[in-house]
C-alpha atoms as one frame of an Amber mdcrd trajectory, in Angstrom:
protein
   0.000   0.000   0.000   1.034   3.571  -0.620   2.054   5.489   2.482   1.722
   9.256   2.750   4.237  10.912   5.048   6.630  13.832   4.959   4.772  15.273
   1.947   5.420  12.181  -0.192   3.527   9.142  -1.371   5.839   6.162  -1.168
   5.735   2.447  -1.775   8.099  -0.488  -2.292   7.242  -3.012  -4.987   8.733
  -6.525  -5.016   9.129  -8.796  -8.033  10.351 -12.292  -8.849  13.615 -10.991
 -10.307  15.502  -8.008 -11.687  14.038  -8.430 -15.183  10.492  -8.030 -13.903
  11.459  -5.046 -11.774  13.125  -3.360 -14.734  10.184  -4.079 -17.059   7.841
  -2.560 -14.457  10.020   0.543 -14.222   9.971   0.880 -18.011   6.183   0.769
 -18.093   5.957   3.288 -15.241   8.400   5.554 -17.072   6.086   5.708 -20.117
   3.082   6.585 -17.918   5.083   9.196 -16.025   6.230  10.771 -19.274   2.641
  10.909 -20.580   1.565  12.639 -17.363   4.679  14.856 -17.348   5.071  13.816
 -13.721   8.201  11.922 -12.805   8.865   9.793  -9.727  11.850   9.690  -7.494
  12.804   6.016  -7.433  15.491   3.435  -7.046  15.892  -0.210  -7.862  17.922
  -2.910  -6.149  17.599  -6.358  -7.722  13.891  -7.261  -7.366  12.702  -4.198
  -5.429  11.593  -0.823  -6.736  11.106   2.045  -4.278   8.992   4.943  -5.536
   8.316   8.354  -3.999   5.844  10.816  -5.505   5.556  14.504  -4.717   4.617
  17.533  -6.795   7.590  19.856  -6.999   5.651  22.642  -8.756   3.195  22.754
  -5.836   5.922  23.145  -3.217   6.854  19.481  -2.744   3.502  18.311  -1.421
   1.213  15.434  -2.385  -1.409  16.488  -4.940  -3.971  14.807  -7.195  -1.206
  14.499  -9.776   0.635  12.150  -7.405  -2.477  10.166  -6.559  -3.350   9.716
 -10.239   0.144   8.472 -11.077   0.101   6.175  -8.035  -3.156   4.700  -9.313
  -1.636   4.080 -12.758   1.394   2.472 -11.115  -0.923   0.151  -9.170  -2.607
  -0.916 -12.416   0.775  -1.742 -13.929   1.862  -3.638 -10.834  -1.267  -5.828
 -10.895  -0.102  -7.232 -14.246   2.910  -8.754 -12.495   0.870 -10.493  -9.823
  -2.242 -11.604 -11.679  -1.093 -15.173 -12.345
């Protein structure tokens, strides 16, 4: 689940392996680019840590962050539907 604290939405996603994690990040990158809203994230092997905040609004959580988080959830479900 996404956690909201310190003016950020954050979540860690876990995958079977690095390839899945990287594929997920690629899909998220395309959605972020479409929304012109880019996450702060990092990846170590099968984990992807994402933080969302709206810099233009003074580094607070806005609807822009919540919408991107929702899209990210949709993408993530594809990796755990089987």
